[in-house]
C-alpha positions as CSV (number, residue, x, y, z in Angstrom):
1,M,-341.1,-78.4,115.3
2,K,-340.5,-74.8,116.3
3,D,-337.7,-74.4,113.9
4,W,-339.9,-75.9,111.1
5,F,-342.5,-73.2,111.7
6,K,-339.8,-70.6,111.6
7,K,-338.5,-71.8,108.3
8,I,-342.1,-71.9,106.9
9,F,-342.7,-68.4,108.1
10,Y,-339.5,-67.0,106.7
11,R,-340.0,-68.7,103.3
12,L,-343.6,-67.4,103.2
13,N,-342.4,-63.9,104.1
14,S,-339.7,-64.0,101.5
15,Y,-342.2,-65.2,98.9
16,L,-344.6,-62.3,99.8
17,D,-341.7,-59.8,99.5
18,Q,-340.9,-61.1,96.0
19,K,-344.6,-60.8,94.9
20,Y,-345.2,-57.4,96.6
21,P,-343.8,-55.3,93.6
22,D,-346.3,-57.0,91.3
23,F,-349.1,-56.1,93.7
24,E,-347.8,-52.5,94.1
25,A,-347.6,-52.1,90.3
26,I,-351.4,-52.5,90.1
27,F,-351.9,-49.3,92.1
28,T,-348.8,-47.3,91.2
29,E,-349.4,-44.0,89.4
30,S,-346.2,-44.1,87.3
31,D,-347.9,-45.0,84.1
32,E,-351.6,-44.3,83.5
33,N,-352.1,-47.0,80.7
34,K,-350.1,-49.6,82.6
35,I,-352.2,-49.0,85.8
36,S,-355.5,-49.3,83.9
37,L,-354.4,-52.6,82.1
38,S,-353.1,-54.2,85.3
39,L,-356.2,-53.3,87.4
40,N,-358.6,-54.5,84.7
41,K,-356.6,-57.7,84.3
42,V,-356.7,-58.4,88.1
43,L,-360.5,-57.6,88.2
44,F,-361.1,-59.9,85.3
45,K,-359.2,-62.8,86.9
46,V,-360.9,-62.3,90.2
47,L,-364.4,-62.2,88.7
48,S,-363.7,-65.2,86.5
49,F,-362.3,-67.2,89.4
50,A,-365.4,-66.2,91.5
51,V,-367.8,-67.3,88.7
52,L,-366.0,-70.6,88.1
53,S,-365.8,-71.3,91.8
54,A,-369.5,-70.6,92.4
55,G,-370.4,-72.8,89.4
56,L,-368.2,-75.7,90.5
57,L,-369.5,-75.5,94.1
58,L,-373.1,-75.4,92.8
59,L,-372.5,-78.6,90.8
60,I,-370.9,-80.3,93.8
61,N,-373.8,-79.3,96.0
62,L,-376.4,-80.6,93.4
63,A,-374.5,-83.8,93.1
64,L,-374.4,-84.3,96.9
65,I,-378.2,-83.5,97.2
66,S,-379.0,-86.0,94.4
67,F,-376.9,-88.9,95.4
68,T,-376.3,-88.5,99.2
69,D,-377.8,-86.9,102.2
70,R,-374.8,-84.6,102.8
71,G,-376.1,-81.8,100.6
72,G,-377.5,-79.7,103.5
73,V,-374.3,-80.0,105.6
74,F,-372.2,-79.0,102.6
75,G,-374.5,-76.0,101.9
76,D,-374.1,-74.8,105.5
77,F,-370.4,-75.2,105.3
78,F,-370.2,-73.4,102.0
79,G,-372.4,-70.5,103.3
80,G,-370.2,-70.0,106.3
81,V,-367.1,-70.0,104.1
82,L,-368.7,-67.9,101.3
83,N,-369.5,-64.9,103.5
84,P,-365.9,-63.9,104.3
85,I,-364.9,-64.6,100.7
86,L,-367.7,-62.2,99.5
87,T,-366.6,-59.7,102.1
88,F,-363.1,-59.9,100.7
89,F,-364.3,-59.4,97.2
90,T,-366.3,-56.4,98.4
91,L,-363.2,-54.9,100.0
92,F,-361.2,-55.5,96.9
93,G,-363.9,-53.8,94.8
94,L,-363.8,-50.9,97.2
95,I,-360.1,-50.6,96.9
96,A,-360.3,-50.8,93.1
97,T,-363.0,-48.0,93.2
98,I,-360.7,-45.8,95.3
99,V,-357.8,-46.4,92.8
100,I,-360.0,-45.5,89.9
101,Q,-361.2,-42.3,91.6
102,R,-357.6,-41.4,92.4
103,Q,-356.7,-41.9,88.7
104,E,-359.6,-39.6,87.6
105,L,-358.6,-37.0,90.2
106,R,-355.0,-37.1,88.9
107,L,-356.2,-36.7,85.3
108,A,-358.4,-33.8,86.3
109,R,-355.4,-32.2,88.1
110,H,-353.2,-32.7,85.1
111,E,-355.8,-31.1,82.9
112,Y,-356.1,-28.2,85.3
113,E,-352.4,-27.7,85.4
114,K,-352.3,-27.8,81.6
115,T,-355.1,-25.2,81.4
116,A,-353.3,-23.0,84.0
117,D,-350.0,-23.2,82.1
118,A,-351.8,-22.4,78.8
119,L,-353.5,-19.4,80.4
120,S,-350.2,-18.3,82.0
121,T,-348.4,-18.6,78.6
122,Q,-351.3,-16.7,76.9
123,A,-351.1,-13.9,79.5
124,I,-347.3,-13.6,79.0
125,E,-347.6,-13.5,75.2
126,T,-350.5,-11.0,75.4
127,T,-348.4,-8.7,77.6
128,F,-345.3,-9.1,75.4
129,F,-347.0,-8.4,72.1
130,N,-348.8,-5.4,73.7
131,I,-345.4,-4.1,74.6
132,L,-344.3,-4.6,71.0
133,D,-347.3,-2.8,69.7
134,L,-346.6,0.1,72.1
135,H,-343.0,0.1,70.9
136,H,-344.0,0.6,67.3
137,K,-346.4,3.4,68.3
138,I,-343.7,5.2,70.2
139,V,-341.4,4.9,67.2
140,D,-344.1,6.2,64.8
141,N,-344.6,9.2,67.1
142,L,-341.0,10.2,67.5
143,K,-340.2,13.8,66.4
144,V,-337.0,15.8,66.3
145,D,-336.2,19.3,65.2
146,L,-332.7,19.3,63.9
147,E,-332.3,23.0,64.6
148,E,-333.0,22.5,68.3
149,L,-330.3,19.9,68.9
150,S,-327.4,22.4,68.9
151,Y,-328.6,24.8,71.6
152,R,-329.2,24.1,75.3
153,S,-330.5,27.3,76.7
154,E,-332.6,30.3,75.8
155,A,-329.5,32.4,75.3
156,E,-328.2,30.1,72.7
157,K,-331.4,30.3,70.7
158,A,-330.1,33.7,69.4
159,L,-327.6,31.7,67.4
160,K,-330.4,29.5,65.9
161,G,-330.1,30.8,62.4
162,I,-326.4,30.3,62.2
163,T,-326.5,26.9,63.8
164,A,-329.4,25.8,61.7
165,S,-327.5,26.6,58.5
166,I,-324.5,24.6,59.7
167,I,-326.6,21.6,60.6
168,N,-328.6,21.8,57.4
169,S,-325.5,22.0,55.3
170,Q,-323.9,19.0,57.1
171,L,-327.0,16.9,56.8
172,G,-327.8,18.0,53.3
173,V,-331.0,19.9,54.1
174,S,-331.6,23.3,52.5
175,A,-332.9,26.2,54.5
176,S,-335.9,26.6,52.2
177,S,-336.9,22.9,52.2
178,K,-338.3,23.1,55.8
179,K,-337.3,19.4,56.3
180,S,-335.4,20.1,59.6
181,K,-338.2,18.3,61.4
182,V,-338.0,14.6,61.2
183,E,-340.6,12.0,62.3
184,G,-340.8,8.3,62.9
185,R,-337.9,5.8,62.5
186,A,-335.9,8.4,60.5
187,V,-335.3,10.2,63.8
188,F,-332.6,7.6,64.7
189,E,-330.8,8.0,61.4
190,E,-330.7,11.8,61.8
191,I,-329.6,11.8,65.4
192,L,-326.8,9.3,64.5
193,A,-325.8,11.6,61.7
194,F,-325.9,14.6,64.1
195,L,-323.5,12.8,66.5
196,S,-321.0,12.4,63.6
197,I,-320.9,16.1,62.6
198,E,-317.4,17.4,63.1
199,A,-316.8,14.9,65.9
200,K,-313.1,14.2,66.0
201,T,-313.2,11.4,68.6
202,P,-315.8,9.0,69.9
203,E,-315.8,10.9,73.2
204,D,-316.9,14.0,71.3
205,A,-319.9,12.1,69.8
206,L,-320.7,10.8,73.3
207,E,-320.7,14.2,74.8
208,R,-323.0,15.4,72.1
209,Y,-325.4,12.6,72.8
210,K,-325.3,13.4,76.6
211,N,-326.2,16.9,75.7
212,I,-329.2,15.6,73.8
213,Q,-330.4,13.4,76.6
214,K,-329.9,16.2,79.2
215,H,-331.5,19.0,77.3
216,H,-333.8,17.2,74.9
217,N,-334.7,14.0,76.7
218,H,-338.3,14.3,75.4
219,I,-337.0,13.0,72.0
220,L,-335.8,9.5,73.0
221,G,-336.4,9.3,76.7
222,H,-339.8,7.7,76.3
223,Y,-338.5,5.3,73.7
224,F,-335.6,4.0,75.8
225,R,-337.7,3.8,79.0
226,N,-340.2,1.6,77.3
227,L,-337.5,-0.6,75.8
228,Y,-335.9,-1.0,79.2
229,Q,-339.2,-2.0,80.8
230,A,-339.8,-4.6,78.0
231,L,-336.5,-6.3,78.7
232,K,-337.1,-6.0,82.5
233,I,-340.5,-7.7,82.2
234,I,-339.0,-10.6,80.2
235,D,-336.1,-11.0,82.7
236,G,-338.4,-10.7,85.7
237,Y,-340.4,-13.8,85.2
238,E,-339.5,-16.8,87.4
239,E,-338.0,-19.9,86.0
240,N,-341.3,-21.9,86.5
241,K,-343.2,-19.3,84.5
242,L,-340.6,-18.6,81.7
243,T,-337.5,-20.6,81.2
244,Y,-334.2,-19.0,80.1
245,E,-334.7,-20.4,76.5
246,E,-338.1,-18.8,76.3
247,K,-336.8,-15.5,77.6
248,R,-334.1,-15.6,74.9
249,K,-336.9,-16.3,72.3
250,Y,-338.9,-13.3,73.4
251,S,-335.9,-11.0,73.6
252,S,-334.8,-12.1,70.1
253,I,-338.3,-11.2,68.8
254,L,-337.9,-7.8,70.5
255,R,-334.4,-7.4,69.0
256,A,-335.8,-8.1,65.6
257,Q,-337.9,-5.0,65.8
258,L,-334.9,-2.7,66.1
259,S,-333.2,-1.2,63.1
260,T,-329.4,-0.9,62.9
261,K,-329.7,2.8,63.7
262,E,-331.7,2.0,66.8
263,L,-329.1,-0.5,67.9
264,A,-326.4,2.1,67.4
265,L,-328.2,4.7,69.6
266,L,-329.0,1.9,72.1
267,F,-325.3,1.2,72.3
268,V,-324.5,4.9,73.0
269,N,-327.5,5.4,75.4
270,C,-326.4,2.6,77.7
271,L,-322.8,3.5,78.1
272,D,-321.5,4.4,81.6
273,G,-322.6,7.8,82.8
274,V,-325.3,8.3,80.2
275,A,-328.6,6.8,81.3
276,D,-328.5,4.8,84.5
277,S,-326.1,2.9,86.8
278,G,-325.9,-0.1,84.4
279,Q,-329.2,-1.9,84.8
280,F,-330.2,-1.3,81.2
281,K,-326.8,-2.3,79.9
282,N,-326.8,-5.5,81.9
283,L,-330.0,-6.6,80.2
284,L,-328.4,-5.9,76.8
285,V,-325.5,-8.1,77.8
286,E,-327.8,-10.8,79.2
287,F,-329.9,-11.1,76.1
288,Q,-327.2,-10.2,73.5
289,M,-329.3,-7.3,72.1
290,L,-326.4,-5.8,70.1
291,E,-325.6,-9.1,68.3
292,H,-326.7,-7.6,64.9
293,L,-325.2,-4.1,65.3
294,P,-323.0,-3.4,62.3
295,I,-319.5,-2.4,63.6
296,Q,-316.6,-1.3,61.4
297,K,-313.0,-0.5,62.4
298,R,-312.0,3.1,61.8
299,K,-308.7,5.0,62.2
300,N,-309.5,6.3,65.7
301,G,-312.2,3.9,66.8
302,Y,-315.3,2.1,65.5
303,S,-318.2,3.3,63.4
304,L,-321.7,2.0,64.2
305,A,-324.5,1.2,61.8
306,G,-322.7,3.0,58.9
307,S,-321.9,6.2,60.7
308,K,-319.5,8.4,58.8
309,I,-316.9,8.6,61.6
310,A,-315.9,6.6,64.6
311,I,-318.4,7.1,67.5
312,A,-317.3,4.2,69.6
313,S,-313.9,3.4,71.2
314,E,-312.4,0.1,72.4
315,N,-313.2,1.2,76.0
316,M,-316.9,1.6,75.0
317,L,-317.0,-1.8,73.3
318,S,-315.5,-3.5,76.3
319,Q,-318.3,-2.2,78.5
320,Y,-320.6,-4.7,76.8
321,K,-318.5,-7.7,77.4
322,E,-319.8,-8.7,80.9
323,T,-322.6,-7.6,83.1
324,K,-321.8,-4.9,85.6
325,K,-322.2,-5.4,89.3
326,I,-324.7,-2.9,90.7
327,G,-323.6,-1.9,94.2
328,V,-325.9,-0.7,97.0
329,N,-327.1,2.9,96.4
330,L,-326.5,4.8,99.6
331,K,-327.6,8.1,98.2
332,K,-330.6,9.7,99.9
333,Y,-333.7,10.7,98.0
334,Y,-336.7,12.8,98.8
335,G,-339.0,9.9,97.9
336,G,-342.8,10.1,97.7
337,A,-344.0,10.6,94.1
338,F,-340.5,11.6,93.1
339,G,-339.0,8.2,94.0
340,T,-335.3,8.4,93.3
341,N,-335.5,11.7,91.4
342,G,-332.2,13.4,92.2
343,G,-333.5,16.9,91.3
344,V,-335.4,17.3,94.6
345,P,-333.2,17.8,97.7
346,H,-333.6,14.8,100.1
347,N,-333.8,17.1,103.1
348,L,-336.3,19.4,101.6
349,S,-338.8,20.7,104.3
350,P,-341.9,22.8,103.8
351,N,-341.4,26.6,104.4
352,K,-343.5,27.5,107.4
353,S,-344.1,31.0,106.0
354,M,-345.8,29.4,103.0
355,Q,-348.2,27.3,105.0
356,P,-351.7,28.6,105.1
357,T,-352.9,30.0,108.4
358,A,-356.2,29.0,110.1
359,D,-357.8,32.3,109.1
360,A,-356.7,31.9,105.5
361,S,-358.1,28.4,105.4
362,A,-361.4,29.7,106.8
363,D,-361.7,32.3,104.0
């Protein structure tokens, strides 16, 4: 007898284990439509069974009252059994209500997440296109005086007339035309042409560009700093905010705003020893910003963007093959508002003789 009960118990337990996935599917949140259909189907069957059962029992009770004297006994029995059944139905309805509320909360959460993602995307796009707008404004406001590019100090300005005539003759500008001042996007073309004047090797052109950045940084410094920050902002977003494919999309849009002359000067600007320690160049490599730069083989190097002579060597080209590892900078800086400005001695201390005295302060 004991073994028989064990077998019955194990069989019942096995049967319940088999049916549990069907029960769990009713409340599982894997598929919204499937949940709704399963729950509605179960509720319909339960209510239908309850109505049919109540109707059948009512007929039985009426029959017993009409033909026998057992109707009252059956009614008492039915009332005692019906109470726990109704309690079960109430509990089932409560569970169904909780499931429905959970579905509604999940839908509200999904809508909130979609709204948050949309707002985040909108904020990113607003920031990006504002940067593009600023980029175009900077380009439009670029100015360069071709006569100033050849001298680096006040003493050299005495040779201004001679130098200006050489530059104007090389660039095809007459002394009387007063076109030595160039504005807007034409600045890039004129500077690229200036780098090619009597430059025998790419290294000569590079040294000439270094001289421009050192003594005339106001011409292109603002432009390249803004371009660097644009790429830095795109690269700085986390993966959950902006995927790599989306970063490539935005960087491609930014690259499309650059002319071939801009790409050529961008190439020269980010070479080792010109602008920074390689952070800017790494972003160019990461987003393939020089993909559309026209490069042509020359006798002693490579010309860029239609330059008349070679202003790039194989060594320069190889610098854009892979990103550069940026080591730890152990150099000391003065800090404060100057940040990493190397022009201020890091150990600079106030001169005590220059500090105001108490009497002077009182005056």
